[in-house]
C-alpha positions, 0 to 999 in steps of 0.5 A: 669216665677217666681215672680221677673222676671214677675214683672220686665217684668210688670215694663218694660211694664209700664215704672217703674224703681226701683228694686225687691228682695227676702227677707230672710223670703219668702217675696218680696220687691219692690222699684218702681218709676213712676207717681202715676197712673202708679204705681197703674196700675203696682201694680194692674197688679202684684196683678191680675197676682199673686193673688193666691200667694200674702197673704198680701201687705204693701205699703209705698208711698214716694217721688221719688229719681230719681236715677233709670234708669230701673227696676232690680232684686236685690240679 
């Protein structure tokens, strides 16, 4: 299973909402909403699962908008 589909599965496991999408330069962007502790667990599991493939991460914390009901793959 690919990165986006696995991340969506992990998001569903933790009850995280938002989206994931590929960027044009081979990076992946995730916008995720959940309680902070849940988000940390979500990101930790993704990092553990894909540790061989993740070269760098950039995390920006912002207040949740509450606009997402589930976690989708954006194109």
